[in-house]
Steps between C-alpha positions, in 0.01 A plus 500: 500500500171385342622562147839351577336176612277488193785569261709231669213255460478569128873448458488172689220371282689578182732223379872560482486484124215750487686739723807473279295589196338793676814710510330758284271576789782570749495870424133506594581305818754765589237768450261313729772470764577871475133592527462260792786678678339839426166379632665356808665838565170683449313259724758532777334828598183313597649265761400534863780739594550690176164616373579861424275791577577697187587853596748765407813516709581761755714803461479739210484871553357563847169681497469534875605348830332165415621394155578128508400475134529712189254790499424426134278204603575303187249227424642166606391203293589140447671424170243448222472168326627480141235644272320667788433868449584685818199673649244293313204356692561166667224241456385291796682187611337165429760223530785434742803293406759381752733219594308289748819328616654823630438646849191716509683822585757459226269385220489771233135556417440566133193645336334499162271783401198467278289808446573867530370714785537857622550429871619227731395390848763478772445385857709571810454420865640531850437182702572550868435276795177681592371668186530464124475798266444432131498747212409465135627751245422563136818619332565621145634226275839668461524639855820456698591626850704816527756567769390758753123457467215257548456237229252615234153355486137533601389340826216259427447362849675513837376292789613399847429152638527374858691173474323329788168519313622273217609137499767556236653769286340341195162599643624856547618510139172356373297756694713785368485391136125439522446856622736638236352300209239758390776758454745276316336531156528127443879505526710282724769606743838453332739519794474514878768581755432435869721638778479248784617506860726200551764305318428423134612157379422358156252784439301398809462622858340361815334736749566384855289771665177433308272261688396319183865428419508678166739388229531711185652321203544742212502233228186325626327831564567607142341181366189533721451870429593472129782753543797405281767636732477527879815600686549506879764729643606575856312795648818697558622415151188684386607791721825508307330519163268763645801726558525536123159672498580771757494864400712768663217627719446153647834484680689700760873541449723417799835489326509698176789321329449469125385154385726316258371361174478121500596464868304270735192629681407369846194515722440431868158531658356428843135410546360173630852369439823638358539465125813557296566472127723641231484563125773457243521642150600330178547645154248393236701443182179509295444864592840658477611408850185627673491387864246258643462434873454169679388490864656238727325407827694426817445396860726770639245580770590172668868588536632553853411801708820672612478716816680835480492610867427371851123545487486321165711217644250466787224490237690226317515287816129563567404389149716189520312397813159591357547301179703219660797577275836361604740713301321745271201728445375610158513871427133469402423445873591868545453671162133436421158586640507204742865590565404845626259330738779266614719801581223657709438171678870488588507857629194464722681236707850652487625629835592840354152569355240335724439826688425681174218264405179690415202300623259614228730435205619172649143378553416582140805305382415198717136489388573537127517204259852388421494624141433864601715529815778663300258760365388575857862567600545731200179688578590557864852605403337770289302603807823541700506182711858469631527121484349484150736774382795301631370191321489697174856626561629144532291391201630768260858445617474131408321589176770745396775251581335226293439740211868590503591130506278440196674789324841343571385162372358616167667841445180632338642807330172511307319574827405345834127526572337477843146375436214343691213630708709606799722730294209638299295582812791626712743658255617749764662211689751477214539855378475769769522565869641279773401167346610604152842576644513158670408317177752683283777473759452124517477472121827683433687352797699242303855594592739491206211433262306817584640685194341232279159552659525873440500421126174299512169686446248421775125557469195455721202367303190703589240271341384158618380340177839420345434125535179517296669726245792260477274203429330700225836612360620140489175381341531755221856394433378140473292614203815595312701189582273278290560632144875444526463140610221431254707627209812309600318172550288543185821543302640188663186307408535604136868407491425172672245415231749587225768287662266204538397535135864499384575200720201314355608586145854374571368178651271439201792562263718248682222242503442552130871456430504190717198356318663577166824325596311204643295468181817510284662218704183288475490546120867402474441190709214394275 
């Protein structure tokens, strides 16, 4: 859009006669237009909802029960700029170009590179409501993430910050970079990706549960911290990209259907809330149709809770009264850490379970802070408390039903992943025994659509750091988005200069002809 406006301005300033005499430059104009279209297509991958996490597609020859991607682990890279030798060291970024009139999230950030270097600094972070975790990595100049493993690189510094101890996130960033400075070898951070709890709008997020009222604006933060590119993504979007880093020994297979190459991947994960996201694949024409994945956030956890039996319907009515809801209750009110606590709270007052209340476990639940009540229920369920066990039964039934609903919505034949701290800490609730049976029964109980769900691979994620991995994965991919845009826009700049030169030459020629004709008429008049 920026170049289109500038080109239009040049054409308007040219006289009609000059434009008529500039026909020789039309071929060049066509070339500019074609390159503009190519650049626009290339830059489309960097908009808010289409920034791809470059990774190889699923499928291939299965190497085991968990094979959502090819076992060959091909190196996934962004297309090199013209004249760029693949695998050569990438010098540090020094200048950012962008269209200031465009929305912040959709502005393609372009970079120029000045001097060669052997490594690059990449920053990633997980910004929650209570704590912020920041990491700085030194990565090889030509390093790219590989599917099925952690992104390459050397950890320079990792640090956890308590949000309440800082007035703003800018102060957190300043403290982190100051501590990291001695280990940065005089280099600057090139890209930073922050996974943030909350809704991201225009590359900014507001934290409602931080007393200081934090606002993180990625564009402003980049200017203050001298980081050319700072990108904010939803925390569960980071979980989605983190799925691309999982190895086979980091998941548990529930349904061993074979993943399909290029099919969507989905993720659902209960923790403080209920997150849901999905990933789609697109073929990269610059690399022989190699697949790249884009993660799309959602607010599926706020869809309606649907009771499946009488006790669940009583729970639904209880939650409507508790949260003053007229017609609906979010599934997150049940399927989350606080949701598990809500289920226990319901059972302890239900006529069928009041006599089974254990005084010790109930006292512990009542005296615990709100944010750990769910963990107390889980712990006492493990110790055999009847009421807590029943709460877990209801919880996993609702969880399995919602997971099955997510599978029907997205048909993730590339794999459905159950992530989050609850699944990682209590994998047996989903895989074996009484509760495992409840979860899987609810998941597959979709009537006529059950045969479809049998074709979808389902995995439990055993690790809890997929969000941090996903932010790092996304940050590394940001490194490889820049050369493409830089090359396209540099070519446009050169063509623009040539076009302006030809227009100026045509205008001078017309003026000279006009002056010549005017002089001839004046001589004749004399």
